[in-house]
N, C-alpha and C positions, 0 to 999 in steps of 0.2 A: 319513129324511134321508140323502142321500148325501154323501160327502166328495169334493170336486172337486180343483182344483189347489191347491197350497199358498197359504195366506192371505198376501197381500203386506202390507208395512208401510204404514199410512196416512201415515207421515211422509215417504214418498217424494215425495208431491205438494208438501209444504212445501219440501223441498230443491230440487225442480225449479223452483218458483216463485222461489226466492232466486237461482238461477244467473243468469237474465237481468238481475235487479236488480243483482247484483254486476258482471256484465259491463258494463252501461251506466254504472254509477258509475265503474268502472275507466277506461272510454273517456272519461268526463267529466274525470277527473283528468289523464289523458294529454293530452287535447286542450287543457286549460287550461295545462298545463306548456309545451307546444310552440307554442301559438297565438301569432302575432304580435300585438302590442298593437293594440287596436281591432278585432279580428276574433273577439271572444268570443261573438258571437251564436250560433254553432254549439254552443259549450259550454253556453250557456243552454238551447238546445233539447234537448240530451242530458240535462241535469239535470232538465228538466220531465217527461221520459217516465216515470221511476219515480213521480213525484207523480201523474201522470195515471193510472197503473196502480192506485195506492192509492185514488184517488177512484172509479174505475170498480168496484173490488172492494167498496167501502163501499156503493155504489148497488146492486150485485148482492145484498149481504146484506140490504139494506132490502127489496128486491123479494121475496127468499125468505121473509123473516119475515112480510111482508104476505100472501103466498101461504099460509103455514102458518096464520096467524090465520083466513084465509078458510075453510080446510078444517076447522079445529077448531070454528069457528062452525057450519058446515054439518053436521058429523058429530061431535058431542060423544061422547066415550067410545071412538071408533075408534082403532086403531093408525095413526099417521101417520108416514111417513118419506119422504125425498127421494132420488132417484137421478139420476145424471148422464146427460144425453143422449149416446147413442152410435149409430153406424150399425147395429150388430146389434139394438139395442133398437128403433130406429125401423123397421127392416125387419121385425122380428118382429111388432110391433104392426100394421103394415100387412098382413102375411100373415094375421093372426088376424081382423082386422076387415074385410078385403077392400077397404079404402079407403086412400088416401094419408093419412098422419098427419103433422100439423105439431106439432113439439115445441119448447118453449122450452129454455133452457140446462139446466133441471132439471125433472124430472117428479115430481109428487106421487103417492104410492101410499097408499091407505087400505084398511084391512082390518078386518072385523068378523065376526060370526057368519054373515052372509049371503054374504060373498065378498070379492072384491077390486075396487077401482075405481082406474083410472089417470086422472090429471088433468094438464092443461097450462094454464099461466097464459094461454096464447094462445087457449084454447077458450071464453072468455066464461062461466066458471062451470059449464060442463057437463063431465061426465067423458068422456074419450076412448073408454073402453070399460069394460065390467063383466064379471067372470068369476065364475062359481060355484066353490065349493071343489071340486066333483066334476070340474071341468075341469083341476085341477092334478094332473098325472101324477106329478111328482117335484119335489123341492127339493134342490139341492146348494149347498154352501158352498165358496167358493174365491176366485179372483181373475179379473178381466176387464180387458182392455186399454182404456185411455182416452187420447184425444188432448187434452192439456191446453190446446192452442191454442183449443179450442172454449169454454173457460171462463176463459181468461186472455189478454187481448190482448197483453200484453208478451211472451209466448212466441212469438206470431206475428211480432212486431217483430224479435226476436233471430234467428229463423230466416232473415230476410232477409240476415243477415250470414254465412250459410253453415252454420249449425247445424241442418241439415234434420231431424235425428232428435230434436232436443230436445223433450221434452214428451210422449213416448210411454212409458207405464208401466202396470203393473197396480195395481188397487185392490181392496180387499175387496168381495166381491159375493155376493148370493144369486142363483142361477140357477134360474129356474122353467121347467119343461117343461109346456106347456099343450096340451090337445087340443081342437081345434075344427074343424068342417068336414072331418073325416076325416084331419087332419094333426096331427102333433106339432111344436110350435115352441118353441125355447128363448128365454127372455127374460133377458138378464143385467142384474141390478139392482145397479149400483155405488152403494153408500150414501154419501151426503154429509150433512154436518152443516149445518143452517140457521143455527147460531151462528157457524161459522167460514168456511163456503163451501168447505171442504176435505173430503177423505174422512173418514167417521166414524171416531172413535177405536175401538180394539179393544173397550173397555168398552161404548160405545154400540152398536157392531155386534152384540156378543154379546147385549145386552139386546133389540135389535130382532129378532134371529133367534129368541130364546127366546119372545118374545111372539107372533111370527108362527107358529111351530110349534105353540104352545099353541092358537091360534085354529083352525088347520087340524085339529088332533086333536079339538077340541071340536065341529067342524062336523058 
C-alpha cells in the first residue's frame, strides 16, 4: 500500500452542507423582517428550500440502503462499500471497460477472494465491470476532490447566489491503479457511509481499508 495525499477530514462535507442551510435560513429571517405586509410568499418559498433538502436527503438514504441490501443479498460475505460518483471515476471506468459508463450518485463496490465488482443502481442488477486481483497494480490512501453539488441539491441552489466554489472539497479515498488492455488507470474511490449519506468516518474508512488490503493479500 502506498501513502497518497494527506487524509482529509470527513467532517468537511457536513460543514459544507450546513453552510447553504444557514445562508438560506438567514435570508429567510432577513426577508421576513423587511418584507411589506402581505408579501410573505417569497419568505415561505425560502423557508421551504431547507425542508426540501432534508426530504431529498432522506430519500437518497433510503435508496442507498436498498442498494446495500440488494448487494448483501446477492453476495453474502463479500466486503461491500459505497463510493461517490466523480468525473475521474466515471472516466476511469470508461477507459477500463471501453464503453460509456452510466453511474448513479453512488457506486457500490464488492470485494471477495475472486476480485472486485463495481455496481450502479442504474444498471438493473448487473455489475458495471469485474476486476481480478492481479489487475490491481497498486493501492494508495489519501484524499480525492468531490463536487458536493452532485450529491446535495441545496449546494447547487446556493451557487446561484454567486458562491460558485462552494461544495468543492477533498474526502478520504482509496485510489486503485488497475492494469487492463495495456494501460494503467487510476480509480479514486471516495468512501461514503450508507447510514449518513456523507463521507465515511475515519473509523469506518480504516475498517474498510484493512478488510480490502487483507482480501488483496490473501488472493
